C-alpha positions in Angstrom: -45.3 3.3 67.2 -43.9 2.3 70.6 -45.2 4.6 72.4 -49.4 3.9 73.2 -49.5 7.7 74.4 -48.5 9.0 71.4 -50.1 6.7 68.9 -53.3 7.3 71.3 -53.3 11.1 71.3 -52.0 11.0 67.5 -54.9 8.4 66.0 -57.6 8.9 68.4 -57.9 12.4 68.7 -60.8 13.6 67.1 -59.8 17.4 66.5 -56.8 16.3 64.7 -58.9 13.6 62.4 -61.6 16.3 61.9 -59.0 19.4 60.9 -56.9 17.0 58.5 -59.2 14.7 56.6 -62.6 16.5 56.6 -61.3 20.2 55.7 -62.8 20.6 52.8 -61.3 24.0 51.5 -57.5 22.7 52.1 -59.2 19.6 49.5 -61.0 21.8 47.1 -58.0 24.3 47.0 -55.3 21.4 46.1 -57.4 19.0 44.4 -60.3 20.7 43.1 -58.8 23.9 41.2 -60.1 24.3 37.9 -57.7 27.3 37.7 -54.6 24.8 38.7 -55.3 21.8 36.9 -55.8 24.0 33.4 -52.8 25.7 33.6 -50.8 22.5 34.7 -52.6 20.2 32.1 -54.0 22.1 29.6 -51.5 24.8 29.1 -51.6 25.3 25.1 -49.8 28.4 25.6 -47.0 26.6 26.5 -46.7 24.1 24.6 -47.6 25.9 20.9 -44.6 28.3 21.8 -42.1 25.4 22.7 -43.1 22.8 20.1 -44.6 24.6 17.5 -43.0 28.1 17.5 -42.0 29.2 14.0 -39.5 31.5 15.0 -37.4 29.4 17.1 -37.2 27.0 14.6 -36.4 29.2 11.9 -33.7 30.8 14.3 -32.3 27.1 15.1 -32.5 25.6 11.7 -31.7 28.1 9.7 -28.5 29.6 11.4 -25.5 29.1 9.6 -22.9 29.2 12.4 -25.3 26.4 13.7 -25.5 24.2 10.5 -21.9 24.6 9.9 -21.4 22.9 13.1 -24.2 20.7 12.5 -22.6 19.3 9.0 -19.3 19.0 10.3 -20.3 16.7 13.3 -21.6 13.1 11.8 -22.7 12.1 15.3 -24.6 15.2 15.6 -26.3 14.7 12.1 -27.3 11.4 12.5 -29.1 12.5 15.7 -30.7 15.4 14.6 -31.6 14.6 10.7 -32.3 11.4 11.6 -31.4 9.8 8.3 -27.9 8.2 8.8 -28.1 6.4 5.5 -28.0 9.2 3.4 -25.9 11.6 5.4 -23.3 9.1 5.8 -23.1 8.2 2.4 -23.3 12.1 0.8 -21.2 13.8 3.7 -18.2 10.9 5.2 -15.9 13.3 4.7 -17.0 17.2 5.7 -13.6 18.5 5.4 -12.6 17.0 2.0 -16.4 18.0 1.0 -15.8 21.7 2.5 -12.3 21.9 -0.1 -13.6 20.1 -3.0 -17.1 21.9 -3.1 -15.4 25.5 -2.4 -12.3 25.1 -4.8 -12.4 23.6 -8.3 -8.7 23.9 -8.8 -8.2 21.4 -6.1 -11.2 19.1 -7.9 -9.2 19.1 -10.5 -5.7 18.6 -9.0 -7.8 15.9 -7.0 -9.6 14.6 -10.0 -6.3 14.3 -12.0 -4.2 12.5 -9.0 -5.4 9.2 -8.0 -2.3 8.5 -6.2 -2.6 11.4 -3.5 -6.1 10.6 -3.6 -5.2 7.3 -2.3 -2.7 7.9 0.0 -4.5 10.5 1.9 -8.5 9.3 1.9 -7.5 5.4 2.0 -10.0 5.0 0.1 -9.7 5.2 -3.7 -12.9 3.5 -4.9 -15.5 5.7 -3.3 -13.7 8.7 -3.8 -13.1 7.6 -7.5 -17.3 6.9 -7.7 -17.8 10.4 -5.9 -15.9 12.4 -7.5 -15.9 11.7 -11.1 -20.0 11.8 -11.2 -20.5 15.5 -10.9 -24.4 14.8 -11.4 -24.7 12.4 -9.0 -23.1 14.6 -6.3 -25.1 18.0 -7.4 -28.1 15.7 -7.0 -26.8 14.9 -3.3 -26.0 18.3 -2.3 -28.6 20.0 -4.3 -31.9 17.9 -3.9 -34.9 20.4 -2.4 -36.9 17.3 -2.1 -35.3 15.3 0.4 -33.6 18.9 2.2 -37.2 20.3 2.6 -38.3 17.2 3.9 -35.7 16.9 6.4 -34.6 20.4 7.0 -37.3 22.3 6.0 -35.2 25.0 4.6 -33.8 24.0 1.7 -32.9 27.8 0.3 -30.8 28.3 3.3 -29.5 25.2 2.9 -28.3 24.9 -0.6 -27.3 28.6 -0.1 -24.8 27.4 2.4 -23.5 24.2 1.3 -22.7 25.5 -2.2 -20.6 28.9 -0.8 
């Protein structure tokens, strides 16, 4: 901007202005290309394969390994399941819940020894109300309506939790 010769040659050159500003070929291929606009803005194939792919959803939501890692991490469950209240009240101790659901002998020893539960879990009231109501625990763990609306795979989730 300080050299008038370069400014004059740049701004007042009719050949440069004509080739830059009035080139219909460049403007048409860049801005008005319906093929590019259609593939970039209206690509329904990419959106369908990314957002609505049932194969990917099935492999992600029904994978027992992923389900186990999701069930044992409350933070991921909160961000993934979007129902932190229900998951928090049901799944507040995934390791203890696993050992309780998979070992009825331990369940019996835990039910008959409130002192051990108090010293281990430090919440005897919650454990007592949770462990002494098998109907509520069963309805919370096996409720297909809630699991269907949340996970969309009640059969696999039920078979995984009951193992």
